[in-house]
N, C-alpha and C positions, 0 to 999 in steps of 0.2 A: 793517472796512477803512479805516484812513485815507484821504483825498482831498484833493489838494490844489486839485482845482476842485468846482464843484457839477454835481448831472449832473441829465440829464433821461431821462425813460421814457418810449418812444417808443411808441407801439401799434399803430402803420397796418402792414396786413398785408405790404405790400411795403417792403424797405429800401432806402431812397433815398441816393443821393448828395451827403448832407447835411453842412456842416461848421460847426462854431461856433467862436468865438474864447470863449468863456465857459463852455460846457458840456462835458461828457462827454456823448456823447448814447450810449443803451442803447438799440437795436432787437430789443423785444420784442412781437413779432406775436400779436394775442386771436386773429386769425379767418384760417380758409385757409377755400379754397373749391372744390366739389364740382361738375363738370360734370354737367351734366342730360339724358337721352336726351329728343330731343323729334321732331315730324313731321318728318321729310329734305323734303317733297313740298311745306313749304310755302316752300322755297327755290328751286325750281321757276317761282315766278311769277316777273313780274318787278314792280319798285319804284320810284317816283320818291326813295323818301327810306331811307336808311338811317339809324337813329340811335343814336347806340353812347354812353352816358353814364358809361364808367367803365374804367378800365384793364382792370378782371377782365375787363370784357365784351370788350372789345379781345383779350383773350388766348385767351378761350374761345370769339371767334368767328372767331377769324383762320385757323383752317382750313377754313372756308367760303367766304371772302371772293372765293376765286375762281371759286366756281361760282355765287355769286348774281348775278342780275342789279338795277344798280341804277345811277340817274342822276345821284343826287347824296349828299354824306356829311353829317354834321352829327355834332357831339359836344357832351358836356358836360364843360368842363375842358381846361384849357392841357396838362396830363400825358395825359388822354387824347387830345389832338389829336397831342403829341408822339409817343405809341407808335404812332397811325396812320402818321405821316408819316415815322418809323424804320423802314416797311416797304413805303414805295413810295405811300401814298394821300393824295391831296388834301382836305382838310377844307374844306368848300364853307360850311359856319356853323358857329361857337362863338361862345354869348354871352357878354360880358365879367360875368358872373354866373355863377359856376360852380354853379348847382344848377338845381332843374326851373322854380322859378320866376323864375328870369333866364333861363331858354330860353322860357318860355311866354310871357315879356315883350315878346323880340324877334322870335322866330320867324315866319316870315309864310308857312305853307303855303296852296295851295289847294285850294277843296272841290273833293274828288274825287282828291287824290293818294292815292297809296297808300303807307304808311309801314312799312318793317318793322322792330321794335322788340324786338331781341333784350337780355333784363333778367335781374337778380336774382331769384328766385324770390320777394324779400319787397320787390322793389322798391314805391317807395310808387306808388300809382296815379294819382297827380294828372297826370303830363305825357298819360298814354294816355288819361285820360278828356280831357283840353281838344284832344287832336288830332282826338279821336273828333267832339266839340262845333264844331270848326271845319270838319267835313264831308270829314277823311281819313279810310279806310279804313285802321285801324291793327290790324296782324299781329305781335301780342306772344309772342314766346319766354319760354318760362321756361329760361334758356339755364345757370344755374349757382346752385349756395346756399352762402352763407355758412356753416359749422361752425367751431364751437371750437377754437382748438388749444390741445388738452391738452399738449404739450410744454413750452407756455411758464409754468403755472401755477406749477410750483415756481421758478422764475427769478425771475418776478414777485415771487413772493411773500419772496424772499431780497431785490432792491433796495427793496421796498418798506419794509422792514426798516432798510435803509441811510437812511431819511430823503431823498429825493432834492428837489431844489429842487422839480420839477414832474412832471404826466404830462400828455400829449396824448394824445388819443381824435379819430379822424376818421369813426367812423360810430358810427350807433345801434350796429348789430350789437356792436361792439366795446364798447360803454357796459353791454349786455345781459350780455354774458359776464364781464364784470371783477364785475359786480354777482352773477352768480351763484356766482364763486369767491370773492368778498370783500365785508364790509360795507361798507355806505358811510362809514363813520368812518374806513375806513384811510385815503380820502384826504383827511383833517383835516390844517392845517397845512401842505400842498403847496399850488404854485399848478396848478390843473387849466385844461388850454386845450382847445377844441374847434373842429374844422375842421367849419364850416357851422352853420346854427341847427336845422335836423334833428337834429344832434349833440347840441348844446347845451341841446335841449327833452329828450333822451333822459335827460340828466343832470339835467335839472331834477325830470322823474318821481321819481328818488332822492332828491331834498333836495340836489342838490350843483350849487353855482354854480360857470360857469366863464368864463374869458376866450377872446372869438374875433377872430383877424386880420382884417384888411379885407379882404384877396383868401385865397381859403380855397386854400391850399397849404402843402405842409410847412415851404417855404423860408418863406414870411411868418410861419408861429408861430413858428418859431426866432429870426427876427428880433425878433419883438412879445417874448417872453421876455427878448432879451436887453436888449432897450428897460428893461425893466422893473425887471431885475437892475442895470442901470446906475442907477436911480434908487432903490435902496437898497428897491426895492418886495420 
C-alpha cells in the first residue's frame, strides 16, 4: 500500500480520540479484559478509601459503585479520573505521576484506614503491600483479567509488514502478547514507545529499547513521536 504519511501502530486496549498531524494512527488492541467473579460480601463493609488504578478497573467496578460505601475516592492517571468524573464521581486524590510509585510517594493514609482496592489479577503487589505497611486494612479484589485479543493478530502482522514509523505499548500485558505472537526482531528499524517504566522494563526483558513520554498518556506519547519525526529522528 502506498502511504502519503508515516503511520503508527497504537496497541492500547482502548481507542482514544487522538489525532496527529504527522502520522496516520492505526489502533490495534493487543489486550481485552475478562471480568472475574469475587466475594460480593466484601462490598457490604464500609471503607475510608476506594482506590481505582485504571480505566479498566473503573469499567469493571462501575456496576458496584452505587452499592459500596466509601468516604473518599483515589485514582491513578488522568484518564482514570476523567472516566470517574464522566459518571458523576469526584476524585479526592490523583498523583501527578501516573504510576503506583507516584501514588505511594504522595498518598497519605491514616493507620487503620480501610481501603478497597479492586484491580487486575495481574497487578503488581507494590501498592497493596505499601498500604499495608502504612497500617491500612486493604481489601484487594481481583476484579478482571487481561487476555490476548486474538482478533488483532492478523491485522497487526499485515501492518508490521508495511514498515510503520513506530509502535506504541501501554502495558506489560500488551508487550507479552506481542512477544507471544512475534519475535522481538519484528520491531527492528522502527521507533518503539512505551507508557510507563513498567512497560519499558517489560520490553527490555526481550532486548527491546523504547522511549517514554514525560507524562504517561497516549496524547503525550503521540506528541513525543511527532517531535522526533520533526527533528528527522
